[in-house]
One Martini backbone bead per residue (centre of mass of N, CA, C, O) as a GRO file, in nm:
protein
  457
    1MET     BB    1   2.459  -0.106   5.334
    2ALA     BB    2   2.509  -0.173   5.033
    3GLU     BB    3   2.206  -0.171   4.932
    4SER     BB    4   2.140   0.134   5.066
    5GLY     BB    5   2.340   0.345   4.967
    6PRO     BB    6   2.197   0.525   4.747
    7ASP     BB    7   1.948   0.583   4.924
    8THR     BB    8   2.103   0.722   5.151
    9CYS     BB    9   2.220   0.947   4.982
   10LEU     BB   10   1.953   1.070   4.899
   11GLU     BB   11   1.844   1.136   5.180
   12ARG     BB   12   2.080   1.326   5.257
   13ILE     BB   13   2.046   1.527   5.027
   14LEU     BB   14   1.741   1.602   5.084
   15ALA     BB   15   1.840   1.705   5.388
   16LEU     BB   16   1.964   1.948   5.302
   17SER     BB   17   1.975   2.288   5.415
   18GLY     BB   18   2.183   2.474   5.335
   19ASP     BB   19   2.124   2.815   5.273
   20GLY     BB   20   2.029   3.134   5.196
   21ARG     BB   21   2.080   3.057   4.872
   22TRP     BB   22   2.003   2.744   4.922
   23GLY     BB   23   1.804   2.445   4.829
   24ILE     BB   24   1.594   2.191   4.846
   25ASP     BB   25   1.332   2.103   4.615
   26THR     BB   26   1.087   1.936   4.762
   27ALA     BB   27   0.832   2.005   4.587
   28HIS     BB   28   1.008   1.863   4.323
   29ALA     BB   29   1.051   1.578   4.467
   30ILE     BB   30   1.067   1.280   4.272
   31LYS     BB   31   1.108   0.972   4.323
   32GLY     BB   32   1.268   0.842   4.032
   33VAL     BB   33   1.269   1.126   3.866
   34THR     BB   34   1.401   1.400   4.015
   35ALA     BB   35   1.498   1.188   4.247
   36TYR     BB   36   1.823   1.031   4.242
   37ALA     BB   37   2.030   0.723   4.318
   38VAL     BB   38   2.239   0.537   4.093
   39ARG     BB   39   2.377   0.293   3.936
   40SER     BB   40   2.551   0.209   3.696
   41PHE     BB   41   2.585  -0.055   3.491
   42ASP     BB   42   2.908  -0.081   3.567
   43GLY     BB   43   2.939   0.052   3.873
   44ASP     BB   44   3.124   0.321   3.863
   45ALA     BB   45   2.864   0.507   3.896
   46LEU     BB   46   2.677   0.776   4.044
   47LEU     BB   47   2.363   0.859   3.970
   48PHE     BB   48   2.202   1.188   3.962
   49SER     BB   49   1.919   1.382   4.105
   50ILE     BB   50   1.857   1.740   4.176
   51PRO     BB   51   1.643   1.954   4.335
   52LEU     BB   52   1.700   2.302   4.298
   53ILE     BB   53   1.718   2.614   4.491
   54VAL     BB   54   1.775   2.945   4.401
   55ARG     BB   55   1.768   3.247   4.605
   56ARG     BB   56   1.707   3.437   4.353
   57PRO     BB   57   1.520   3.738   4.292
   58LEU     BB   58   1.444   3.769   3.977
   59LEU     BB   59   1.154   3.901   3.970
   60SER     BB   60   1.257   4.156   4.132
   61GLU     BB   61   1.504   4.246   3.958
   62ILE     BB   62   1.299   4.179   3.697
   63PRO     BB   63   1.013   4.374   3.620
   64LEU     BB   64   0.884   4.169   3.400
   65ASP     BB   65   0.762   3.971   3.190
   66ILE     BB   66   0.758   3.636   3.276
   67ARG     BB   67   0.803   3.503   2.991
   68GLY     BB   68   1.123   3.589   2.984
   69ALA     BB   69   1.262   3.413   3.211
   70ALA     BB   70   1.381   3.177   3.044
   71GLY     BB   71   1.628   3.335   2.941
   72ALA     BB   72   1.768   3.364   3.219
   73VAL     BB   73   1.783   3.065   3.287
   74ALA     BB   74   1.949   2.982   3.041
   75LEU     BB   75   2.195   3.151   3.117
   76CYS     BB   76   2.260   3.008   3.381
   77ILE     BB   77   2.307   2.726   3.262
   78GLU     BB   78   2.536   2.804   3.063
   79ARG     BB   79   2.731   2.907   3.279
   80ILE     BB   80   2.762   2.638   3.424
   81LYS     BB   81   2.870   2.472   3.189
   82GLN     BB   82   3.127   2.639   3.137
   83ARG     BB   83   3.251   2.594   3.433
   84ALA     BB   84   3.270   2.277   3.447
   85ALA     BB   85   3.555   2.246   3.305
   86TYR     BB   86   3.713   2.399   3.584
   87ASP     BB   87   3.522   2.350   3.821
   88GLU     BB   88   3.538   2.145   4.085
   89GLY     BB   89   3.244   2.168   4.203
   90LEU     BB   90   3.125   2.085   3.898
   91GLY     BB   91   3.226   1.792   3.825
   92PRO     BB   92   2.963   1.607   3.831
   93LEU     BB   93   2.845   1.712   3.556
   94VAL     BB   94   3.111   1.556   3.402
   95GLY     BB   95   3.215   1.301   3.564
   96ARG     BB   96   3.438   1.350   3.756
   97GLY     BB   97   3.630   1.046   3.828
   98THR     BB   98   3.532   0.874   3.625
   99ARG     BB   99   3.597   0.649   3.374
  100PHE     BB  100   3.341   0.780   3.177
  101PRO     BB  101   3.278   1.103   3.122
  102HIS     BB  102   3.156   1.108   2.827
  103GLN     BB  103   2.871   0.994   2.915
  104TYR     BB  104   2.806   1.308   3.048
  105ALA     BB  105   2.818   1.539   2.822
  106SER     BB  106   2.518   1.619   2.762
  107PHE     BB  107   2.462   1.805   3.014
  108THR     BB  108   2.692   2.031   2.891
  109GLU     BB  109   2.561   2.097   2.641
  110PRO     BB  110   2.505   2.326   2.440
  111TYR     BB  111   2.211   2.563   2.438
  112THR     BB  112   2.004   2.786   2.218
  113LEU     BB  113   1.743   2.723   2.346
  114VAL     BB  114   1.458   2.823   2.537
  115ALA     BB  115   1.197   2.739   2.360
  116SER     BB  116   0.963   2.458   2.279
  117PRO     BB  117   0.674   2.305   2.163
  118ALA     BB  118   0.842   2.013   2.113
  119ALA     BB  119   1.050   1.935   2.327
  120LEU     BB  120   1.347   1.948   2.258
  121ALA     BB  121   1.604   1.787   2.384
  122SER     BB  122   1.534   1.642   2.675
  123ASP     BB  123   1.842   1.542   2.750
  124LEU     BB  124   1.895   1.834   2.790
  125TRP     BB  125   1.999   2.120   2.953
  126HIS     BB  126   1.712   2.331   3.013
  127ALA     BB  127   1.475   2.530   2.987
  128GLY     BB  128   1.159   2.474   3.176
  129ASN     BB  129   0.949   2.293   3.378
  130ARG     BB  130   1.235   2.224   3.564
  131ASN     BB  131   1.354   2.517   3.462
  132PHE     BB  132   1.281   2.791   3.670
  133ALA     BB  133   1.101   3.091   3.760
  134ASP     BB  134   1.005   3.244   4.073
  135GLY     BB  135   0.937   3.382   4.377
  136ALA     BB  136   1.155   3.176   4.517
  137GLY     BB  137   1.328   3.140   4.240
  138ILE     BB  138   1.561   2.903   4.106
  139HIS     BB  139   1.487   2.616   3.927
  140LEU     BB  140   1.693   2.312   3.937
  141LEU     BB  141   1.782   2.024   3.747
  142VAL     BB  142   2.034   1.815   3.870
  143SER     BB  143   2.293   1.634   3.698
  144GLY     BB  144   2.509   1.332   3.737
  145ALA     BB  145   2.847   1.209   3.840
  146VAL     BB  146   3.005   0.973   4.061
  147PRO     BB  147   3.193   0.784   4.224
  148CYS     BB  148   3.147   0.427   4.290
  149PRO     BB  149   3.138   0.218   4.532
  150PRO     BB  150   3.103  -0.117   4.592
  151VAL     BB  151   3.088  -0.018   4.897
  152PHE     BB  152   2.894   0.126   5.154
  153PHE     BB  153   3.010   0.349   5.373
  154PRO     BB  154   2.973   0.606   5.577
  155GLN     BB  155   3.201   0.774   5.434
  156ASP     BB  156   3.070   0.753   5.150
  157VAL     BB  157   2.810   0.900   5.209
  158SER     BB  158   2.946   1.161   5.305
  159ARG     BB  159   3.097   1.224   5.044
  160VAL     BB  160   2.853   1.249   4.856
  161THR     BB  161   2.708   1.469   5.017
  162GLU     BB  162   2.936   1.681   5.003
  163THR     BB  163   2.947   1.697   4.696
  164ALA     BB  164   2.657   1.798   4.662
  165ALA     BB  165   2.694   2.057   4.828
  166CYS     BB  166   2.920   2.177   4.652
  167LEU     BB  167   2.755   2.189   4.396
  168CYS     BB  168   2.539   2.383   4.499
  169ASP     BB  169   2.735   2.610   4.561
  170ALA     BB  170   2.851   2.645   4.271
  171ILE     BB  171   2.586   2.706   4.129
  172THR     BB  172   2.510   2.952   4.297
  173SER     BB  173   2.755   3.123   4.225
  174CYS     BB  174   2.692   3.143   3.925
  175VAL     BB  175   2.419   3.284   3.947
  176PHE     BB  176   2.526   3.534   4.123
  177SER     BB  177   2.747   3.632   3.902
  178LEU     BB  178   2.523   3.745   3.746
  179SER     BB  179   2.414   4.010   3.607
  180VAL     BB  180   2.137   4.196   3.563
  181ARG     BB  181   2.200   4.290   3.277
  182ARG     BB  182   2.229   4.004   3.147
  183LEU     BB  183   1.956   3.890   3.236
  184GLU     BB  184   1.781   4.106   3.103
  185ALA     BB  185   1.873   4.059   2.811
  186ALA     BB  186   1.769   3.764   2.797
  187TRP     BB  187   1.479   3.825   2.865
  188ILE     BB  188   1.420   4.025   2.628
  189CYS     BB  189   1.487   3.839   2.393
  190THR     BB  190   1.250   3.647   2.451
  191LEU     BB  191   1.014   3.851   2.463
  192ASP     BB  192   1.034   3.957   2.178
  193GLN     BB  193   0.954   3.690   2.039
  194GLN     BB  194   0.678   3.645   2.176
  195VAL     BB  195   0.539   3.910   2.096
  196LEU     BB  196   0.581   3.892   1.793
  197ARG     BB  197   0.424   3.630   1.749
  198GLU     BB  198   0.150   3.747   1.850
  199THR     BB  199   0.154   4.006   1.630
  200LEU     BB  200   0.167   3.902   1.337
  201PRO     BB  201  -0.134   3.873   1.249
  202SER     BB  202  -0.197   4.187   1.281
  203ARG     BB  203   0.024   4.233   1.033
  204GLY     BB  204  -0.019   3.997   0.813
  205LEU     BB  205   0.157   3.756   0.941
  206VAL     BB  206   0.368   3.439   0.978
  207SER     BB  207   0.663   3.566   0.922
  208PHE     BB  208   1.005   3.657   1.040
  209ILE     BB  209   1.314   3.778   0.880
  210GLY     BB  210   1.588   3.906   0.995
  211ASP     BB  211   1.830   4.105   0.968
  212GLY     BB  212   2.126   3.905   1.036
  213ALA     BB  213   2.052   3.631   1.013
  214ARG     BB  214   2.175   3.296   1.111
  215LEU     BB  215   2.090   2.980   0.967
  216ALA     BB  216   2.325   2.820   0.986
  217ARG     BB  217   2.436   2.493   1.090
  218HIS     BB  218   2.574   2.304   1.380
  219CYS     BB  219   2.633   1.982   1.439
  220THR     BB  220   2.605   1.730   1.688
  221GLN     BB  221   2.574   1.457   1.873
  222TYR     BB  222   2.332   1.613   2.050
  223ARG     BB  223   2.275   1.827   1.787
  224CYS     BB  224   2.128   1.682   1.493
  225PHE     BB  225   1.913   1.910   1.470
  226PHE     BB  226   1.829   2.206   1.333
  227ARG     BB  227   1.673   2.326   1.586
  228THR     BB  228   1.924   2.252   1.798
  229ALA     BB  229   2.140   2.365   1.652
  230GLY     BB  230   2.402   2.551   1.612
  231PRO     BB  231   2.598   2.766   1.493
  232LYS     BB  232   2.793   2.814   1.242
  233GLU     BB  233   3.110   2.760   1.163
  234GLY     BB  234   3.245   3.024   1.030
  235VAL     BB  235   3.094   3.068   0.750
  236SER     BB  236   2.807   3.306   0.777
  237ILE     BB  237   2.549   3.435   0.605
  238PRO     BB  238   2.364   3.696   0.635
  239PHE     BB  239   2.057   3.814   0.621
  240ALA     BB  240   1.901   4.004   0.340
  241CYS     BB  241   1.654   4.196   0.235
  242PRO     BB  242   1.531   4.264  -0.049
  243LYS     BB  243   1.389   4.548  -0.179
  244GLU     BB  244   1.184   4.394  -0.374
  245LEU     BB  245   1.041   4.263  -0.096
  246SER     BB  246   0.966   4.470   0.110
  247PRO     BB  247   1.083   4.567   0.371
  248LEU     BB  248   1.051   4.562   0.713
  249GLU     BB  249   0.951   4.765   1.003
  250LEU     BB  250   1.013   4.682   1.344
  251GLU     BB  251   0.899   4.692   1.679
  252LEU     BB  252   1.024   4.594   1.980
  253ALA     BB  253   0.868   4.581   2.280
  254ALA     BB  254   1.095   4.522   2.499
  255SER     BB  255   1.356   4.687   2.358
  256ASN     BB  256   1.279   4.916   2.141
  257ARG     BB  257   1.355   4.804   1.874
  258THR     BB  258   1.456   4.838   1.534
  259VAL     BB  259   1.367   4.622   1.265
  260THR     BB  260   1.458   4.434   0.977
  261GLY     BB  261   1.277   4.252   0.706
  262LEU     BB  262   1.105   3.958   0.628
  263GLY     BB  263   0.765   3.911   0.531
  264ILE     BB  264   0.525   3.667   0.567
  265ARG     BB  265   0.223   3.637   0.428
  266LYS     BB  266  -0.086   3.594   0.422
  267ARG     BB  267  -0.174   3.364   0.169
  268GLU     BB  268   0.087   3.338   0.035
  269VAL     BB  269   0.322   3.281  -0.234
  270PHE     BB  270   0.656   3.162  -0.164
  271ALA     BB  271   0.964   3.169  -0.331
  272VAL     BB  272   1.264   2.960  -0.316
  273ALA     BB  273   1.526   3.013  -0.529
  274GLY     BB  274   1.773   2.812  -0.706
  275SER     BB  275   2.035   2.649  -0.696
  276ASN     BB  276   2.238   2.433  -0.584
  277ALA     BB  277   2.351   2.482  -0.271
  278GLN     BB  278   2.225   2.799  -0.164
  279GLY     BB  279   2.006   2.780   0.102
  280LYS     BB  280   1.705   2.691   0.089
  281SER     BB  281   1.668   2.485   0.320
  282THR     BB  282   1.781   2.668   0.539
  283PHE     BB  283   1.557   2.876   0.520
  284LEU     BB  284   1.322   2.689   0.592
  285ASP     BB  285   1.435   2.597   0.863
  286GLY     BB  286   1.421   2.878   0.989
  287ILE     BB  287   1.116   2.907   0.985
  288ILE     BB  288   1.057   2.659   1.157
  289ALA     BB  289   1.240   2.760   1.404
  290GLY     BB  290   1.052   3.017   1.469
  291VAL     BB  291   0.876   2.864   1.698
  292ASP     BB  292   1.119   2.921   1.856
  293ASP     BB  293   1.327   3.012   2.120
  294HIS     BB  294   1.624   3.219   2.127
  295ALA     BB  295   1.933   3.274   2.205
  296ALA     BB  296   2.183   3.461   2.227
  297GLY     BB  297   2.383   3.361   1.937
  298ASP     BB  298   2.223   3.164   1.747
  299GLY     BB  299   2.089   3.355   1.486
  300ARG     BB  300   1.744   3.326   1.542
  301GLU     BB  301   1.614   3.573   1.705
  302LEU     BB  302   1.482   3.710   1.417
  303VAL     BB  303   1.308   3.436   1.396
  304VAL     BB  304   0.951   3.440   1.345
  305THR     BB  305   0.682   3.205   1.407
  306VAL     BB  306   0.397   3.081   1.396
  307ARG     BB  307   0.188   2.869   1.514
  308GLY     BB  308   0.102   2.573   1.307
  309LEU     BB  309   0.301   2.462   1.135
  310CYS     BB  310   0.357   2.298   0.816
  311THR     BB  311   0.450   1.997   0.645
  312ALA     BB  312   0.556   1.850   0.320
  313GLU     BB  313   0.624   1.506   0.212
  314ALA     BB  314   0.770   1.233   0.077
  315ALA     BB  315   0.597   0.923   0.185
  316ALA     BB  316   0.542   0.616   0.252
  317CYS     BB  317   0.196   0.545   0.355
  318GLN     BB  318  -0.054   0.462   0.561
  319LEU     BB  319  -0.390   0.490   0.475
  320ALA     BB  320  -0.697   0.626   0.659
  321GLY     BB  321  -0.917   0.820   0.516
  322ALA     BB  322  -0.793   0.998   0.297
  323ASP     BB  323  -0.787   1.329   0.167
  324VAL     BB  324  -0.713   1.377  -0.207
  325SER     BB  325  -0.913   1.563  -0.391
  326MET     BB  326  -0.732   1.809  -0.469
  327PHE     BB  327  -0.553   1.602  -0.674
  328PHE     BB  328  -0.762   1.356  -0.686
  329SER     BB  329  -1.027   1.198  -0.876
  330ALA     BB  330  -0.868   0.921  -0.857
  331LEU     BB  331  -0.762   0.608  -0.787
  332PRO     BB  332  -0.521   0.399  -0.786
  333PRO     BB  333  -0.406   0.111  -0.806
  334GLY     BB  334  -0.438  -0.044  -0.470
  335MET     BB  335  -0.660   0.138  -0.383
  336GLU     BB  336  -0.908   0.233  -0.151
  337GLY     BB  337  -1.199   0.387  -0.217
  338THR     BB  338  -1.168   0.735  -0.224
  339ALA     BB  339  -1.053   1.054  -0.263
  340ARG     BB  340  -1.199   1.122   0.027
  341SER     BB  341  -1.130   0.795   0.114
  342ALA     BB  342  -0.831   0.659   0.160
  343TYR     BB  343  -0.681   0.326   0.121
  344GLY     BB  344  -0.354   0.240   0.197
  345MET     BB  345  -0.056   0.245   0.027
  346GLY     BB  346   0.100   0.532  -0.012
  347SER     BB  347   0.256   0.724  -0.196
  348GLY     BB  348   0.444   0.996  -0.201
  349SER     BB  349   0.226   1.176  -0.340
  350MET     BB  350  -0.024   1.092  -0.172
  351THR     BB  351   0.085   1.166   0.105
  352MET     BB  352   0.138   1.462   0.037
  353ALA     BB  353  -0.148   1.535  -0.038
  354TYR     BB  354  -0.261   1.486   0.243
  355GLN     BB  355  -0.086   1.691   0.395
  356VAL     BB  356  -0.179   1.942   0.247
  357GLN     BB  357  -0.487   1.912   0.292
  358ALA     BB  358  -0.479   1.898   0.601
  359ALA     BB  359  -0.352   2.175   0.652
  360ILE     BB  360  -0.581   2.339   0.518
  361MET     BB  361  -0.820   2.226   0.689
  362ARG     BB  362  -0.680   2.335   0.963
  363GLY     BB  363  -0.557   2.625   0.907
  364ALA     BB  364  -0.277   2.666   0.840
  365PRO     BB  365  -0.069   2.941   0.822
  366ILE     BB  366   0.178   2.743   0.727
  367LEU     BB  367   0.348   2.598   0.439
  368ILE     BB  368   0.610   2.355   0.382
  369ILE     BB  369   0.816   2.311   0.079
  370ASP     BB  370   1.065   2.078  -0.039
  371GLU     BB  371   1.194   1.959  -0.320
  372ASP     BB  372   1.397   1.748  -0.190
  373ARG     BB  373   1.113   1.615  -0.030
  374ALA     BB  374   0.943   1.579  -0.285
  375ALA     BB  375   0.683   1.529  -0.524
  376PRO     BB  376   0.702   1.626  -0.841
  377ASN     BB  377   0.414   1.510  -0.951
  378LEU     BB  378   0.260   1.720  -0.746
  379LEU     BB  379   0.375   2.004  -0.863
  380VAL     BB  380   0.418   1.906  -1.166
  381ARG     BB  381   0.372   1.846  -1.493
  382SER     BB  382   0.344   1.566  -1.701
  383CYS     BB  383   0.300   1.410  -2.007
  384LEU     BB  384   0.221   1.128  -1.845
  385GLN     BB  385  -0.012   1.236  -1.710
  386THR     BB  386  -0.316   1.224  -1.593
  387GLY     BB  387  -0.634   1.374  -1.541
  388GLU     BB  388  -0.651   1.269  -1.228
  389ILE     BB  389  -0.417   1.489  -1.193
  390THR     BB  390  -0.344   1.784  -0.990
  391PRO     BB  391  -0.113   1.997  -0.963
  392LEU     BB  392  -0.010   2.263  -0.779
  393SER     BB  393   0.045   2.466  -1.009
  394GLU     BB  394  -0.256   2.452  -1.117
  395ILE     BB  395  -0.401   2.538  -0.864
  396LEU     BB  396  -0.265   2.819  -0.846
  397ALA     BB  397  -0.362   2.914  -1.135
  398ARG     BB  398  -0.699   2.826  -1.110
  399ASP     BB  399  -0.742   2.758  -0.765
  400ARG     BB  400  -0.646   2.931  -0.502
  401GLY     BB  401  -0.883   2.886  -0.294
  402LYS     BB  402  -0.781   2.598  -0.192
  403MET     BB  403  -0.571   2.731   0.024
  404GLY     BB  404  -0.709   2.935   0.180
  405GLU     BB  405  -0.529   3.054   0.473
  406THR     BB  406  -0.268   2.943   0.346
  407ALA     BB  407   0.065   2.967   0.343
  408LEU     BB  408   0.323   2.934   0.088
  409VAL     BB  409   0.647   2.775   0.123
  410PHE     BB  410   0.902   2.725  -0.129
  411ALA     BB  411   1.153   2.512  -0.267
  412ALA     BB  412   1.332   2.567  -0.587
  413CYS     BB  413   1.490   2.463  -0.907
  414ALA     BB  414   1.305   2.254  -1.121
  415MET     BB  415   1.013   2.442  -1.079
  416ASP     BB  416   0.914   2.673  -1.279
  417THR     BB  417   0.594   2.645  -1.293
  418LEU     BB  418   0.570   2.697  -0.987
  419VAL     BB  419   0.724   2.963  -0.944
  420ALA     BB  420   0.533   3.128  -1.143
  421GLN     BB  421   0.293   3.126  -0.904
  422ALA     BB  422   0.420   3.327  -0.737
  423ASP     BB  423   0.412   3.630  -0.574
  424ARG     BB  424   0.708   3.572  -0.468
  425ILE     BB  425   1.071   3.590  -0.553
  426MET     BB  426   1.347   3.427  -0.418
  427VAL     BB  427   1.704   3.442  -0.461
  428LEU     BB  428   1.972   3.210  -0.422
  429ASP     BB  429   2.327   3.314  -0.411
  430ARG     BB  430   2.561   3.226  -0.215
  431HIS     BB  431   2.346   3.286   0.026
  432GLU     BB  432   2.221   3.526  -0.130
  433ALA     BB  433   1.970   3.765  -0.159
  434SER     BB  434   1.719   3.800  -0.407
  435ALA     BB  435   1.514   3.921  -0.683
  436ILE     BB  436   1.220   3.843  -0.891
  437ASP     BB  437   1.007   3.910  -1.117
  438ARG     BB  438   0.740   3.739  -1.218
  439GLU     BB  439   0.721   3.831  -1.516
  440VAL     BB  440   1.014   3.784  -1.585
  441PHE     BB  441   1.015   3.484  -1.517
  442ARG     BB  442   0.795   3.394  -1.716
  443HIS     BB  443   0.951   3.475  -1.966
  444GLN     BB  444   1.189   3.282  -1.917
  445VAL     BB  445   1.024   3.023  -1.922
  446ALA     BB  446   0.908   3.050  -2.203
  447GLU     BB  447   1.180   3.050  -2.347
  448SER     BB  448   1.281   2.778  -2.238
  449LEU     BB  449   1.047   2.604  -2.350
  450GLY     BB  450   1.088   2.684  -2.643
  451LYS     BB  451   1.375   2.576  -2.675
  452MET     BB  452   1.308   2.286  -2.596
  453ALA     BB  453   1.112   2.235  -2.827
  454ARG     BB  454   1.314   2.285  -3.056
  455ASP     BB  455   1.519   2.068  -2.971
  456LEU     BB  456   1.318   1.826  -3.003
  457GLU     BB  457   1.275   1.878  -3.319
   0.00000   0.00000   0.00000
C-alpha cells in the first residue's frame, strides 16, 4: 500500500462525484500533467494538481462577448487566493500543515495580468488555457500541498481524499460568493482592452496610454519582471497627457466610457526625453506591457498596444546572415560576409542594428529603444566614427523612408541630436509629463552645441 499511496489518492480524488455545484473536470484530467499526486523531494508533503469544474453558468449570467470572460475568471482566482490566507478549507493551496509552507507560496501570489501573448509567469495561478469559462462552467486547475505520511494506510488515503473534497467545496463557495456585478465589471474591463487593441490601427494608432495610468511597478520574488509585477506601493504618479501632445478622446466599446490619453501614431517618431531617473524607462515598459490585458487595479488597464511590438538593445551576439546594411556600408574587421549578410560575433551596435532592421523588414507596428540599453554609437554620430556607419539620427534626418511602416518610440537623456529628429517630444520631470516643441528644442540644441564648441576652443 505504501508504494501505491499517492496513486491511490489520485484515483480517489478523480473519482469524487462532487455535488450540483462542482465536479472533477475529467475531460481535462491528464495524468502526470494536469492531474497528479506525488511526494515532495523531502517526503514531507504530498503535491497535487486537480482539474476542477465549478458549475456556475457564467456565460449565461453575463451575456457579453466571450473574449472578456478571462477577466471574470481572473477575478475568481484572485478571490480564492485572498481567502486562502484564513479559510481552513483552502489551506492546501498554501501548504498549510506542511513543514515548509513557504515553498508553495507562489500558487497564491497575487497576479494582475488577465492574458498575455507571451504566456508570462506560467508558474503562477492565473486565467489562461487551463483556467477558463465555457458553457459548462468555470474550469480551474488547482494545485497545492498537504502533509504526506511516510506510509499510506487506508485512513491516510481517506484523509487526503476528504481534504481534497473540502478544498473543492471551499473554492466553489468562493466562486459563488462573487456577485454578478463584480464579475461583469471584470469581464468588461478585459473586453475594453481587447476591443481597443483591435481598433487602434483603424484610428491610425499603435498604442494608447490613458490618463490616470499608473505605470510604476513593484516587483516581488515571484513577479520580478516589469510585465508581471504589480502596481508600485506608496507614491505612484498617474500619467496625464500634456495638451501640447494633442490628447485623444476615445470611447470604450464594452463599458461605453469615454477616456482621454496619449495616442502613439502609426509611423511617427516619438521621443521620451528627460534627465536621469525621471520615469522614461518606466514609460517605455508601460507601452510594452500594453500588449497584455490587465485586471482592474493593476494600473495599466488603460495602456493598450497593438501586437507585434519589437524592441532593440545592445548585446554581443553571434550573427548568421544578418542584414545590417541600413546602418553599415561595410563590415568591421573580424566579421565575415557582407553588410547584407553578416556572420560572426556582432558587437553591441551591430547586433542592435540587426534588431532594428529586422523589425522594420517584418513590418513591426512599433519599435522601442531605450537609451539605457542601447548602443550610443548606433544612435548618434561621434567625430571618431567612419563614414561606413550611418547612425539612426542621420537616417531619420535624411532618409525617413527607411523606417517603413514602423513607429519608433525611444527614451533619451544625452541623445539631443536624436531627440531633435522626433515628430513629437514628451519630457518627463519628476515622473510628470510635459512637452516641448520640436523647433524650440532644435534651437536649444544648436545653442548648446555652439557653446560646447566655443568652450573647446
